[in-house]
PDBQT receptor file of N, H, CA, C and O in Angstrom, charges set to zero:
ATOM      1  N   UNK A   1     -52.175  47.453 -36.536  1.00  0.00    +0.000 N 
ATOM      2  CA  UNK A   1     -53.261  47.384 -35.580  1.00  0.00    +0.000 C 
ATOM      3  C   UNK A   1     -52.727  47.729 -34.197  1.00  0.00    +0.000 C 
ATOM      4  O   UNK A   1     -51.632  47.326 -33.806  1.00  0.00    +0.000 OA
ATOM      5  N   UNK A   2     -53.519  48.471 -33.491  1.00  0.00    +0.000 N 
ATOM      6  H   UNK A   2     -54.409  48.798 -33.808  1.00  0.00    +0.000 HD
ATOM      7  CA  UNK A   2     -53.169  48.845 -32.125  1.00  0.00    +0.000 C 
ATOM      8  C   UNK A   2     -53.757  47.837 -31.153  1.00  0.00    +0.000 C 
ATOM      9  O   UNK A   2     -54.880  47.366 -31.331  1.00  0.00    +0.000 OA
ATOM     10  N   UNK A   3     -52.998  47.517 -30.141  1.00  0.00    +0.000 N 
ATOM     11  H   UNK A   3     -52.085  47.899 -29.997  1.00  0.00    +0.000 HD
ATOM     12  CA  UNK A   3     -53.450  46.639 -29.069  1.00  0.00    +0.000 C 
ATOM     13  C   UNK A   3     -53.793  47.491 -27.862  1.00  0.00    +0.000 C 
ATOM     14  O   UNK A   3     -53.151  48.513 -27.618  1.00  0.00    +0.000 OA
ATOM     15  N   UNK A   4     -54.795  47.080 -27.108  1.00  0.00    +0.000 N 
ATOM     16  H   UNK A   4     -55.316  46.250 -27.306  1.00  0.00    +0.000 HD
ATOM     17  CA  UNK A   4     -55.127  47.720 -25.838  1.00  0.00    +0.000 C 
ATOM     18  C   UNK A   4     -54.802  46.705 -24.753  1.00  0.00    +0.000 C 
ATOM     19  O   UNK A   4     -55.352  45.603 -24.738  1.00  0.00    +0.000 OA
ATOM     20  N   UNK A   5     -53.907  47.081 -23.845  1.00  0.00    +0.000 N 
ATOM     21  H   UNK A   5     -53.461  47.975 -23.857  1.00  0.00    +0.000 HD
ATOM     22  CA  UNK A   5     -53.525  46.208 -22.738  1.00  0.00    +0.000 C 
ATOM     23  C   UNK A   5     -54.180  46.716 -21.464  1.00  0.00    +0.000 C 
ATOM     24  O   UNK A   5     -53.946  47.845 -21.034  1.00  0.00    +0.000 OA
ATOM     25  N   UNK A   6     -54.992  45.875 -20.877  1.00  0.00    +0.000 N 
ATOM     26  H   UNK A   6     -55.182  44.957 -21.226  1.00  0.00    +0.000 HD
ATOM     27  CA  UNK A   6     -55.654  46.206 -19.618  1.00  0.00    +0.000 C 
ATOM     28  C   UNK A   6     -54.617  46.340 -18.513  1.00  0.00    +0.000 C 
ATOM     29  O   UNK A   6     -53.482  45.883 -18.655  1.00  0.00    +0.000 OA
ATOM     30  N   UNK A   7     -55.010  46.964 -17.421  1.00  0.00    +0.000 N 
ATOM     31  H   UNK A   7     -55.931  47.335 -17.305  1.00  0.00    +0.000 HD
ATOM     32  CA  UNK A   7     -54.115  47.137 -16.266  1.00  0.00    +0.000 C 
ATOM     33  C   UNK A   7     -53.584  45.813 -15.728  1.00  0.00    +0.000 C 
ATOM     34  O   UNK A   7     -52.502  45.767 -15.142  1.00  0.00    +0.000 OA
ATOM     35  N   UNK A   8     -54.335  44.747 -15.925  1.00  0.00    +0.000 N 
ATOM     36  H   UNK A   8     -55.213  44.784 -16.402  1.00  0.00    +0.000 HD
ATOM     37  CA  UNK A   8     -53.933  43.445 -15.393  1.00  0.00    +0.000 C 
ATOM     38  C   UNK A   8     -52.741  42.839 -16.141  1.00  0.00    +0.000 C 
ATOM     39  O   UNK A   8     -52.140  41.873 -15.670  1.00  0.00    +0.000 OA
ATOM     40  N   UNK A   9     -52.405  43.393 -17.281  1.00  0.00    +0.000 N 
ATOM     41  H   UNK A   9     -52.893  44.178 -17.663  1.00  0.00    +0.000 HD
ATOM     42  CA  UNK A   9     -51.268  42.900 -18.062  1.00  0.00    +0.000 C 
ATOM     43  C   UNK A   9     -49.985  43.455 -17.465  1.00  0.00    +0.000 C 
ATOM     44  O   UNK A   9     -49.879  44.653 -17.201  1.00  0.00    +0.000 OA
ATOM     45  N   UNK A  10     -49.025  42.589 -17.256  1.00  0.00    +0.000 N 
ATOM     46  H   UNK A  10     -49.111  41.616 -17.470  1.00  0.00    +0.000 HD
ATOM     47  CA  UNK A  10     -47.742  42.990 -16.673  1.00  0.00    +0.000 C 
ATOM     48  C   UNK A  10     -47.027  43.975 -17.601  1.00  0.00    +0.000 C 
ATOM     49  O   UNK A  10     -47.025  43.811 -18.821  1.00  0.00    +0.000 OA
ATOM     50  N   UNK A  11     -46.430  44.984 -17.008  1.00  0.00    +0.000 N 
ATOM     51  H   UNK A  11     -46.431  45.118 -16.017  1.00  0.00    +0.000 HD
ATOM     52  CA  UNK A  11     -45.702  45.999 -17.767  1.00  0.00    +0.000 C 
ATOM     53  C   UNK A  11     -44.585  45.433 -18.626  1.00  0.00    +0.000 C 
ATOM     54  O   UNK A  11     -44.273  45.986 -19.681  1.00  0.00    +0.000 OA
ATOM     55  N   UNK A  12     -43.979  44.336 -18.188  1.00  0.00    +0.000 N 
ATOM     56  H   UNK A  12     -44.232  43.887 -17.332  1.00  0.00    +0.000 HD
ATOM     57  CA  UNK A  12     -42.917  43.700 -18.983  1.00  0.00    +0.000 C 
ATOM     58  C   UNK A  12     -43.464  43.194 -20.316  1.00  0.00    +0.000 C 
ATOM     59  O   UNK A  12     -42.778  43.259 -21.336  1.00  0.00    +0.000 OA
ATOM     60  N   UNK A  13     -44.673  42.700 -20.305  1.00  0.00    +0.000 N 
ATOM     61  H   UNK A  13     -45.230  42.647 -19.476  1.00  0.00    +0.000 HD
ATOM     62  CA  UNK A  13     -45.288  42.227 -21.543  1.00  0.00    +0.000 C 
ATOM     63  C   UNK A  13     -45.533  43.396 -22.482  1.00  0.00    +0.000 C 
ATOM     64  O   UNK A  13     -45.276  43.300 -23.682  1.00  0.00    +0.000 OA
ATOM     65  N   UNK A  14     -46.028  44.495 -21.941  1.00  0.00    +0.000 N 
ATOM     66  H   UNK A  14     -46.237  44.573 -20.966  1.00  0.00    +0.000 HD
ATOM     67  CA  UNK A  14     -46.275  45.688 -22.749  1.00  0.00    +0.000 C 
ATOM     68  C   UNK A  14     -44.971  46.196 -23.352  1.00  0.00    +0.000 C 
ATOM     69  O   UNK A  14     -44.924  46.512 -24.541  1.00  0.00    +0.000 OA
ATOM     70  N   UNK A  15     -43.926  46.278 -22.558  1.00  0.00    +0.000 N 
ATOM     71  H   UNK A  15     -43.965  46.021 -21.592  1.00  0.00    +0.000 HD
ATOM     72  CA  UNK A  15     -42.621  46.743 -23.065  1.00  0.00    +0.000 C 
ATOM     73  C   UNK A  15     -42.102  45.824 -24.167  1.00  0.00    +0.000 C 
ATOM     74  O   UNK A  15     -41.563  46.301 -25.165  1.00  0.00    +0.000 OA
ATOM     75  N   UNK A  16     -42.260  44.518 -23.996  1.00  0.00    +0.000 N 
ATOM     76  H   UNK A  16     -42.698  44.130 -23.185  1.00  0.00    +0.000 HD
ATOM     77  CA  UNK A  16     -41.780  43.578 -25.013  1.00  0.00    +0.000 C 
ATOM     78  C   UNK A  16     -42.580  43.717 -26.307  1.00  0.00    +0.000 C 
ATOM     79  O   UNK A  16     -42.013  43.695 -27.400  1.00  0.00    +0.000 OA
ATOM     80  N   UNK A  17     -43.877  43.857 -26.180  1.00  0.00    +0.000 N 
ATOM     81  H   UNK A  17     -44.337  43.875 -25.293  1.00  0.00    +0.000 HD
ATOM     82  CA  UNK A  17     -44.703  44.060 -27.379  1.00  0.00    +0.000 C 
ATOM     83  C   UNK A  17     -44.280  45.320 -28.129  1.00  0.00    +0.000 C 
ATOM     84  O   UNK A  17     -44.172  45.313 -29.355  1.00  0.00    +0.000 OA
ATOM     85  N   UNK A  18     -44.045  46.386 -27.395  1.00  0.00    +0.000 N 
ATOM     86  H   UNK A  18     -44.133  46.391 -26.398  1.00  0.00    +0.000 HD
ATOM     87  CA  UNK A  18     -43.592  47.630 -28.025  1.00  0.00    +0.000 C 
ATOM     88  C   UNK A  18     -42.218  47.457 -28.648  1.00  0.00    +0.000 C 
ATOM     89  O   UNK A  18     -41.966  47.942 -29.751  1.00  0.00    +0.000 OA
ATOM     90  N   UNK A  19     -41.338  46.773 -27.953  1.00  0.00    +0.000 N 
ATOM     91  H   UNK A  19     -41.543  46.378 -27.057  1.00  0.00    +0.000 HD
ATOM     92  CA  UNK A  19     -39.999  46.508 -28.475  1.00  0.00    +0.000 C 
ATOM     93  C   UNK A  19     -40.074  45.720 -29.782  1.00  0.00    +0.000 C 
ATOM     94  O   UNK A  19     -39.260  45.909 -30.685  1.00  0.00    +0.000 OA
ATOM     95  N   UNK A  20     -41.067  44.835 -29.864  1.00  0.00    +0.000 N 
ATOM     96  H   UNK A  20     -41.729  44.682 -29.130  1.00  0.00    +0.000 HD
ATOM     97  CA  UNK A  20     -41.251  44.024 -31.068  1.00  0.00    +0.000 C 
ATOM     98  C   UNK A  20     -41.977  44.773 -32.176  1.00  0.00    +0.000 C 
ATOM     99  O   UNK A  20     -42.249  44.203 -33.232  1.00  0.00    +0.000 OA
ATOM    100  N   UNK A  21     -42.290  46.036 -31.949  1.00  0.00    +0.000 N 
ATOM    101  H   UNK A  21     -42.068  46.499 -31.091  1.00  0.00    +0.000 HD
ATOM    102  CA  UNK A  21     -42.857  46.878 -32.991  1.00  0.00    +0.000 C 
ATOM    103  C   UNK A  21     -44.367  47.057 -32.955  1.00  0.00    +0.000 C 
ATOM    104  O   UNK A  21     -44.935  47.662 -33.864  1.00  0.00    +0.000 OA
ATOM    105  N   UNK A  22     -45.020  46.547 -31.933  1.00  0.00    +0.000 N 
ATOM    106  H   UNK A  22     -44.558  46.055 -31.195  1.00  0.00    +0.000 HD
ATOM    107  CA  UNK A  22     -46.469  46.676 -31.827  1.00  0.00    +0.000 C 
ATOM    108  C   UNK A  22     -46.855  48.010 -31.185  1.00  0.00    +0.000 C 
ATOM    109  O   UNK A  22     -46.148  48.528 -30.321  1.00  0.00    +0.000 OA
ATOM    110  N   UNK A  23     -47.965  48.540 -31.616  1.00  0.00    +0.000 N 
ATOM    111  H   UNK A  23     -48.540  48.119 -32.318  1.00  0.00    +0.000 HD
ATOM    112  CA  UNK A  23     -48.521  49.741 -31.014  1.00  0.00    +0.000 C 
ATOM    113  C   UNK A  23     -49.443  49.292 -29.882  1.00  0.00    +0.000 C 
ATOM    114  O   UNK A  23     -50.414  48.569 -30.109  1.00  0.00    +0.000 OA
ATOM    115  N   UNK A  24     -49.131  49.725 -28.665  1.00  0.00    +0.000 N 
ATOM    116  H   UNK A  24     -48.343  50.312 -28.480  1.00  0.00    +0.000 HD
ATOM    117  CA  UNK A  24     -49.888  49.278 -27.494  1.00  0.00    +0.000 C 
ATOM    118  C   UNK A  24     -50.350  50.481 -26.673  1.00  0.00    +0.000 C 
ATOM    119  O   UNK A  24     -49.543  51.321 -26.273  1.00  0.00    +0.000 OA
ATOM    120  N   UNK A  25     -51.650  50.551 -26.430  1.00  0.00    +0.000 N 
ATOM    121  H   UNK A  25     -52.306  49.869 -26.755  1.00  0.00    +0.000 HD
ATOM    122  CA  UNK A  25     -52.207  51.510 -25.489  1.00  0.00    +0.000 C 
ATOM    123  C   UNK A  25     -52.332  50.754 -24.175  1.00  0.00    +0.000 C 
ATOM    124  O   UNK A  25     -53.069  49.773 -24.078  1.00  0.00    +0.000 OA
ATOM    125  N   UNK A  26     -51.608  51.219 -23.168  1.00  0.00    +0.000 N 
ATOM    126  H   UNK A  26     -51.009  52.016 -23.247  1.00  0.00    +0.000 HD
ATOM    127  CA  UNK A  26     -51.584  50.547 -21.870  1.00  0.00    +0.000 C 
ATOM    128  C   UNK A  26     -52.479  51.330 -20.919  1.00  0.00    +0.000 C 
ATOM    129  O   UNK A  26     -52.165  52.459 -20.543  1.00  0.00    +0.000 OA
ATOM    130  N   UNK A  27     -53.585  50.728 -20.537  1.00  0.00    +0.000 N 
ATOM    131  H   UNK A  27     -53.840  49.811 -20.842  1.00  0.00    +0.000 HD
ATOM    132  CA  UNK A  27     -54.564  51.404 -19.685  1.00  0.00    +0.000 C 
ATOM    133  C   UNK A  27     -53.927  51.924 -18.400  1.00  0.00    +0.000 C 
ATOM    134  O   UNK A  27     -54.301  52.992 -17.915  1.00  0.00    +0.000 OA
ATOM    135  N   UNK A  28     -52.986  51.195 -17.853  1.00  0.00    +0.000 N 
ATOM    136  H   UNK A  28     -52.682  50.328 -18.247  1.00  0.00    +0.000 HD
ATOM    137  CA  UNK A  28     -52.308  51.628 -16.622  1.00  0.00    +0.000 C 
ATOM    138  C   UNK A  28     -51.578  52.955 -16.808  1.00  0.00    +0.000 C 
ATOM    139  O   UNK A  28     -51.352  53.678 -15.837  1.00  0.00    +0.000 OA
ATOM    140  N   UNK A  29     -51.208  53.280 -18.044  1.00  0.00    +0.000 N 
ATOM    141  H   UNK A  29     -51.391  52.693 -18.833  1.00  0.00    +0.000 HD
ATOM    142  CA  UNK A  29     -50.511  54.534 -18.323  1.00  0.00    +0.000 C 
ATOM    143  C   UNK A  29     -51.464  55.671 -18.669  1.00  0.00    +0.000 C 
ATOM    144  O   UNK A  29     -51.225  56.821 -18.303  1.00  0.00    +0.000 OA
ATOM    145  N   UNK A  30     -52.537  55.349 -19.370  1.00  0.00    +0.000 N 
ATOM    146  H   UNK A  30     -52.732  54.414 -19.667  1.00  0.00    +0.000 HD
ATOM    147  CA  UNK A  30     -53.392  56.416 -19.895  1.00  0.00    +0.000 C 
ATOM    148  C   UNK A  30     -54.619  56.732 -19.048  1.00  0.00    +0.000 C 
ATOM    149  O   UNK A  30     -55.065  57.879 -19.015  1.00  0.00    +0.000 OA
ATOM    150  N   UNK A  31     -55.165  55.745 -18.373  1.00  0.00    +0.000 N 
ATOM    151  H   UNK A  31     -54.804  54.813 -18.400  1.00  0.00    +0.000 HD
ATOM    152  CA  UNK A  31     -56.370  55.979 -17.578  1.00  0.00    +0.000 C 
ATOM    153  C   UNK A  31     -56.528  54.882 -16.522  1.00  0.00    +0.000 C 
ATOM    154  O   UNK A  31     -57.467  54.088 -16.586  1.00  0.00    +0.000 OA
ATOM    155  N   UNK A  32     -55.613  54.839 -15.555  1.00  0.00    +0.000 N 
ATOM    156  H   UNK A  32     -54.850  55.484 -15.503  1.00  0.00    +0.000 HD
ATOM    157  CA  UNK A  32     -55.653  53.761 -14.569  1.00  0.00    +0.000 C 
ATOM    158  C   UNK A  32     -56.960  53.747 -13.764  1.00  0.00    +0.000 C 
ATOM    159  O   UNK A  32     -57.559  54.787 -13.490  1.00  0.00    +0.000 OA
ATOM    160  N   UNK A  33     -57.359  52.575 -13.412  1.00  0.00    +0.000 N 
ATOM    161  H   UNK A  33     -56.872  51.730 -13.635  1.00  0.00    +0.000 HD
ATOM    162  CA  UNK A  33     -58.532  52.335 -12.554  1.00  0.00    +0.000 C 
ATOM    163  C   UNK A  33     -59.876  52.589 -13.219  1.00  0.00    +0.000 C 
ATOM    164  O   UNK A  33     -60.889  52.691 -12.527  1.00  0.00    +0.000 OA
ATOM    165  N   UNK A  34     -59.914  52.696 -14.558  1.00  0.00    +0.000 N 
ATOM    166  H   UNK A  34     -59.091  52.613 -15.120  1.00  0.00    +0.000 HD
ATOM    167  CA  UNK A  34     -61.227  52.822 -15.185  1.00  0.00    +0.000 C 
ATOM    168  C   UNK A  34     -61.929  51.470 -15.128  1.00  0.00    +0.000 C 
ATOM    169  O   UNK A  34     -61.290  50.426 -15.001  1.00  0.00    +0.000 OA
ATOM    170  N   UNK A  35     -63.219  51.511 -15.223  1.00  0.00    +0.000 N 
ATOM    171  H   UNK A  35     -63.738  52.359 -15.327  1.00  0.00    +0.000 HD
ATOM    172  CA  UNK A  35     -64.058  50.328 -15.159  1.00  0.00    +0.000 C 
ATOM    173  C   UNK A  35     -63.790  49.397 -16.350  1.00  0.00    +0.000 C 
ATOM    174  O   UNK A  35     -63.472  49.854 -17.448  1.00  0.00    +0.000 OA
ATOM    175  N   UNK A  36     -63.925  48.087 -16.113  1.00  0.00    +0.000 N 
ATOM    176  H   UNK A  36     -64.184  47.716 -15.221  1.00  0.00    +0.000 HD
ATOM    177  CA  UNK A  36     -63.714  47.107 -17.178  1.00  0.00    +0.000 C 
ATOM    178  C   UNK A  36     -64.614  47.369 -18.380  1.00  0.00    +0.000 C 
ATOM    179  O   UNK A  36     -64.201  47.171 -19.523  1.00  0.00    +0.000 OA
ATOM    180  N   UNK A  37     -65.823  47.807 -18.128  1.00  0.00    +0.000 N 
ATOM    181  H   UNK A  37     -66.158  47.968 -17.200  1.00  0.00    +0.000 HD
ATOM    182  CA  UNK A  37     -66.744  48.108 -19.235  1.00  0.00    +0.000 C 
ATOM    183  C   UNK A  37     -66.196  49.236 -20.118  1.00  0.00    +0.000 C 
ATOM    184  O   UNK A  37     -66.334  49.202 -21.341  1.00  0.00    +0.000 OA
ATOM    185  N   UNK A  38     -65.579  50.226 -19.485  1.00  0.00    +0.000 N 
ATOM    186  H   UNK A  38     -65.467  50.254 -18.492  1.00  0.00    +0.000 HD
ATOM    187  CA  UNK A  38     -64.993  51.331 -20.246  1.00  0.00    +0.000 C 
ATOM    188  C   UNK A  38     -63.797  50.857 -21.071  1.00  0.00    +0.000 C 
ATOM    189  O   UNK A  38     -63.610  51.287 -22.210  1.00  0.00    +0.000 OA
ATOM    190  N   UNK A  39     -62.994  49.976 -20.494  1.00  0.00    +0.000 N 
ATOM    191  H   UNK A  39     -63.145  49.627 -19.569  1.00  0.00    +0.000 HD
ATOM    192  CA  UNK A  39     -61.849  49.418 -21.226  1.00  0.00    +0.000 C 
ATOM    193  C   UNK A  39     -62.348  48.649 -22.441  1.00  0.00    +0.000 C 
ATOM    194  O   UNK A  39     -61.831  48.820 -23.545  1.00  0.00    +0.000 OA
ATOM    195  N   UNK A  40     -63.342  47.812 -22.239  1.00  0.00    +0.000 N 
ATOM    196  H   UNK A  40     -63.762  47.674 -21.342  1.00  0.00    +0.000 HD
ATOM    197  CA  UNK A  40     -63.904  47.025 -23.331  1.00  0.00    +0.000 C 
ATOM    198  C   UNK A  40     -64.517  47.928 -24.396  1.00  0.00    +0.000 C 
ATOM    199  O   UNK A  40     -64.337  47.693 -25.591  1.00  0.00    +0.000 OA
ATOM    200  N   UNK A  41     -65.240  48.955 -23.966  1.00  0.00    +0.000 N 
ATOM    201  H   UNK A  41     -65.386  49.146 -22.996  1.00  0.00    +0.000 HD
ATOM    202  CA  UNK A  41     -65.851  49.883 -24.918  1.00  0.00    +0.000 C 
ATOM    203  C   UNK A  41     -64.791  50.632 -25.720  1.00  0.00    +0.000 C 
ATOM    204  O   UNK A  41     -64.933  50.809 -26.930  1.00  0.00    +0.000 OA
ATOM    205  N   UNK A  42     -63.729  51.071 -25.044  1.00  0.00    +0.000 N 
ATOM    206  H   UNK A  42     -63.614  50.927 -24.061  1.00  0.00    +0.000 HD
ATOM    207  CA  UNK A  42     -62.639  51.780 -25.728  1.00  0.00    +0.000 C 
ATOM    208  C   UNK A  42     -62.005  50.894 -26.800  1.00  0.00    +0.000 C 
ATOM    209  O   UNK A  42     -61.803  51.333 -27.933  1.00  0.00    +0.000 OA
ATOM    210  N   UNK A  43     -61.695  49.663 -26.447  1.00  0.00    +0.000 N 
ATOM    211  H   UNK A  43     -61.858  49.306 -25.527  1.00  0.00    +0.000 HD
ATOM    212  CA  UNK A  43     -61.048  48.782 -27.422  1.00  0.00    +0.000 C 
ATOM    213  C   UNK A  43     -62.001  48.454 -28.570  1.00  0.00    +0.000 C 
ATOM    214  O   UNK A  43     -61.572  48.341 -29.718  1.00  0.00    +0.000 OA
ATOM    215  N   UNK A  44     -63.279  48.303 -28.270  1.00  0.00    +0.000 N 
ATOM    216  H   UNK A  44     -63.628  48.395 -27.337  1.00  0.00    +0.000 HD
ATOM    217  CA  UNK A  44     -64.265  48.024 -29.311  1.00  0.00    +0.000 C 
ATOM    218  C   UNK A  44     -64.434  49.223 -30.247  1.00  0.00    +0.000 C 
ATOM    219  O   UNK A  44     -64.427  49.065 -31.468  1.00  0.00    +0.000 OA
ATOM    220  N   UNK A  45     -64.583  50.404 -29.684  1.00  0.00    +0.000 N 
ATOM    221  H   UNK A  45     -64.589  50.533 -28.692  1.00  0.00    +0.000 HD
ATOM    222  CA  UNK A  45     -64.760  51.619 -30.495  1.00  0.00    +0.000 C 
ATOM    223  C   UNK A  45     -63.569  51.864 -31.408  1.00  0.00    +0.000 C 
ATOM    224  O   UNK A  45     -63.731  52.289 -32.552  1.00  0.00    +0.000 OA
ATOM    225  N   UNK A  46     -62.375  51.595 -30.900  1.00  0.00    +0.000 N 
ATOM    226  H   UNK A  46     -62.244  51.249 -29.970  1.00  0.00    +0.000 HD
ATOM    227  CA  UNK A  46     -61.151  51.825 -31.676  1.00  0.00    +0.000 C 
ATOM    228  C   UNK A  46     -60.794  50.629 -32.559  1.00  0.00    +0.000 C 
ATOM    229  O   UNK A  46     -59.794  50.653 -33.276  1.00  0.00    +0.000 OA
ATOM    230  N   UNK A  47     -61.627  49.576 -32.498  1.00  0.00    +0.000 N 
ATOM    231  H   UNK A  47     -62.439  49.556 -31.915  1.00  0.00    +0.000 HD
ATOM    232  CA  UNK A  47     -61.384  48.345 -33.259  1.00  0.00    +0.000 C 
ATOM    233  C   UNK A  47     -60.004  47.771 -32.976  1.00  0.00    +0.000 C 
ATOM    234  O   UNK A  47     -59.271  47.387 -33.888  1.00  0.00    +0.000 OA
ATOM    235  N   UNK A  48     -59.665  47.719 -31.689  1.00  0.00    +0.000 N 
ATOM    236  H   UNK A  48     -60.259  48.031 -30.948  1.00  0.00    +0.000 HD
ATOM    237  CA  UNK A  48     -58.378  47.203 -31.236  1.00  0.00    +0.000 C 
ATOM    238  C   UNK A  48     -58.558  45.841 -30.574  1.00  0.00    +0.000 C 
ATOM    239  O   UNK A  48     -59.635  45.505 -30.083  1.00  0.00    +0.000 OA
ATOM    240  N   UNK A  49     -57.499  45.084 -30.575  1.00  0.00    +0.000 N 
ATOM    241  H   UNK A  49     -56.624  45.357 -30.974  1.00  0.00    +0.000 HD
ATOM    242  CA  UNK A  49     -57.473  43.817 -29.854  1.00  0.00    +0.000 C 
ATOM    243  C   UNK A  49     -57.198  44.123 -28.392  1.00  0.00    +0.000 C 
ATOM    244  O   UNK A  49     -56.274  44.870 -28.069  1.00  0.00    +0.000 OA
ATOM    245  N   UNK A  50     -58.002  43.546 -27.510  1.00  0.00    +0.000 N 
ATOM    246  H   UNK A  50     -58.752  42.939 -27.771  1.00  0.00    +0.000 HD
ATOM    247  CA  UNK A  50     -57.828  43.737 -26.079  1.00  0.00    +0.000 C 
ATOM    248  C   UNK A  50     -57.024  42.587 -25.501  1.00  0.00    +0.000 C 
ATOM    249  O   UNK A  50     -57.344  41.418 -25.717  1.00  0.00    +0.000 OA
ATOM    250  N   UNK A  51     -55.978  42.931 -24.764  1.00  0.00    +0.000 N 
ATOM    251  H   UNK A  51     -55.719  43.880 -24.588  1.00  0.00    +0.000 HD
ATOM    252  CA  UNK A  51     -55.162  41.943 -24.057  1.00  0.00    +0.000 C 
ATOM    253  C   UNK A  51     -55.432  42.127 -22.569  1.00  0.00    +0.000 C 
ATOM    254  O   UNK A  51     -55.329  43.237 -22.045  1.00  0.00    +0.000 OA
ATOM    255  N   UNK A  52     -55.776  41.038 -21.892  1.00  0.00    +0.000 N 
ATOM    256  H   UNK A  52     -55.860  40.137 -22.317  1.00  0.00    +0.000 HD
ATOM    257  CA  UNK A  52     -56.064  41.130 -20.475  1.00  0.00    +0.000 C 
ATOM    258  C   UNK A  52     -55.721  39.825 -19.774  1.00  0.00    +0.000 C 
ATOM    259  O   UNK A  52     -55.688  38.760 -20.391  1.00  0.00    +0.000 OA
ATOM    260  N   UNK A  53     -55.470  39.923 -18.494  1.00  0.00    +0.000 N 
ATOM    261  H   UNK A  53     -55.497  40.788 -17.993  1.00  0.00    +0.000 HD
ATOM    262  CA  UNK A  53     -55.290  38.742 -17.648  1.00  0.00    +0.000 C 
ATOM    263  C   UNK A  53     -56.447  38.649 -16.663  1.00  0.00    +0.000 C 
ATOM    264  O   UNK A  53     -56.430  37.829 -15.745  1.00  0.00    +0.000 OA
ATOM    265  N   UNK A  54     -57.446  39.495 -16.861  1.00  0.00    +0.000 N 
ATOM    266  H   UNK A  54     -57.459  40.161 -17.606  1.00  0.00    +0.000 HD
ATOM    267  CA  UNK A  54     -58.599  39.602 -15.969  1.00  0.00    +0.000 C 
ATOM    268  C   UNK A  54     -59.735  38.732 -16.505  1.00  0.00    +0.000 C 
ATOM    269  O   UNK A  54     -60.250  38.985 -17.594  1.00  0.00    +0.000 OA
ATOM    270  N   UNK A  55     -60.119  37.729 -15.760  1.00  0.00    +0.000 N 
ATOM    271  H   UNK A  55     -59.700  37.524 -14.875  1.00  0.00    +0.000 HD
ATOM    272  CA  UNK A  55     -61.153  36.798 -16.206  1.00  0.00    +0.000 C 
ATOM    273  C   UNK A  55     -62.548  37.429 -16.235  1.00  0.00    +0.000 C 
ATOM    274  O   UNK A  55     -63.461  36.862 -16.834  1.00  0.00    +0.000 OA
ATOM    275  N   UNK A  56     -62.727  38.578 -15.606  1.00  0.00    +0.000 N 
ATOM    276  H   UNK A  56     -61.984  39.039 -15.120  1.00  0.00    +0.000 HD
ATOM    277  CA  UNK A  56     -64.029  39.238 -15.607  1.00  0.00    +0.000 C 
ATOM    278  C   UNK A  56     -64.471  39.666 -17.000  1.00  0.00    +0.000 C 
ATOM    279  O   UNK A  56     -65.668  39.823 -17.241  1.00  0.00    +0.000 OA
ATOM    280  N   UNK A  57     -63.542  39.854 -17.910  1.00  0.00    +0.000 N 
ATOM    281  H   UNK A  57     -62.570  39.726 -17.714  1.00  0.00    +0.000 HD
ATOM    282  CA  UNK A  57     -63.906  40.280 -19.257  1.00  0.00    +0.000 C 
ATOM    283  C   UNK A  57     -64.707  39.206 -19.973  1.00  0.00    +0.000 C 
ATOM    284  O   UNK A  57     -65.569  39.524 -20.792  1.00  0.00    +0.000 OA
ATOM    285  N   UNK A  58     -64.440  37.955 -19.682  1.00  0.00    +0.000 N 
ATOM    286  H   UNK A  58     -63.740  37.697 -19.016  1.00  0.00    +0.000 HD
ATOM    287  CA  UNK A  58     -65.216  36.870 -20.281  1.00  0.00    +0.000 C 
ATOM    288  C   UNK A  58     -66.685  36.995 -19.932  1.00  0.00    +0.000 C 
ATOM    289  O   UNK A  58     -67.552  36.766 -20.776  1.00  0.00    +0.000 OA
ATOM    290  N   UNK A  59     -66.964  37.356 -18.702  1.00  0.00    +0.000 N 
ATOM    291  H   UNK A  59     -66.260  37.542 -18.017  1.00  0.00    +0.000 HD
ATOM    292  CA  UNK A  59     -68.341  37.552 -18.269  1.00  0.00    +0.000 C 
ATOM    293  C   UNK A  59     -68.971  38.737 -19.007  1.00  0.00    +0.000 C 
ATOM    294  O   UNK A  59     -70.121  38.667 -19.440  1.00  0.00    +0.000 OA
ATOM    295  N   UNK A  60     -68.219  39.807 -19.143  1.00  0.00    +0.000 N 
ATOM    296  H   UNK A  60     -67.285  39.864 -18.791  1.00  0.00    +0.000 HD
ATOM    297  CA  UNK A  60     -68.735  40.987 -19.835  1.00  0.00    +0.000 C 
ATOM    298  C   UNK A  60     -69.051  40.676 -21.296  1.00  0.00    +0.000 C 
ATOM    299  O   UNK A  60     -70.079  41.106 -21.819  1.00  0.00    +0.000 OA
ATOM    300  N   UNK A  61     -68.183  39.943 -21.937  1.00  0.00    +0.000 N 
ATOM    301  H   UNK A  61     -67.348  39.593 -21.512  1.00  0.00    +0.000 HD
ATOM    302  CA  UNK A  61     -68.333  39.681 -23.372  1.00  0.00    +0.000 C 
ATOM    303  C   UNK A  61     -69.408  38.627 -23.652  1.00  0.00    +0.000 C 
ATOM    304  O   UNK A  61     -70.240  38.805 -24.541  1.00  0.00    +0.000 OA
ATOM    305  N   UNK A  62     -69.387  37.552 -22.905  1.00  0.00    +0.000 N 
ATOM    306  H   UNK A  62     -68.711  37.407 -22.182  1.00  0.00    +0.000 HD
ATOM    307  CA  UNK A  62     -70.249  36.426 -23.255  1.00  0.00    +0.000 C 
ATOM    308  C   UNK A  62     -71.556  36.342 -22.480  1.00  0.00    +0.000 C 
ATOM    309  O   UNK A  62     -72.501  35.714 -22.957  1.00  0.00    +0.000 OA
ATOM    310  N   UNK A  63     -71.644  36.937 -21.332  1.00  0.00    +0.000 N 
ATOM    311  H   UNK A  63     -70.876  37.447 -20.943  1.00  0.00    +0.000 HD
ATOM    312  CA  UNK A  63     -72.868  36.806 -20.540  1.00  0.00    +0.000 C 
ATOM    313  C   UNK A  63     -73.688  38.079 -20.494  1.00  0.00    +0.000 C 
ATOM    314  O   UNK A  63     -74.898  38.025 -20.274  1.00  0.00    +0.000 OA
ATOM    315  N   UNK A  64     -73.063  39.210 -20.696  1.00  0.00    +0.000 N 
ATOM    316  H   UNK A  64     -72.080  39.254 -20.875  1.00  0.00    +0.000 HD
ATOM    317  CA  UNK A  64     -73.796  40.468 -20.618  1.00  0.00    +0.000 C 
ATOM    318  C   UNK A  64     -73.873  41.033 -21.982  1.00  0.00    +0.000 C 
ATOM    319  O   UNK A  64     -74.450  42.103 -22.176  1.00  0.00    +0.000 OA
TER     320      UNK A  64
């Protein structure tokens, strides 16, 4: 399974996950500054687990 790491995730965490054998798409590397909705849509469409430190995603998922 591929993980999607939002820009808010520290690069050290992404490097460690990759070192541990996980496949990680890091938004900061592939499409920095995209809207949170686009990040959420990308991870949903690709059926990936989203990793974030941004509390705004809770609002997107549960309230909208």
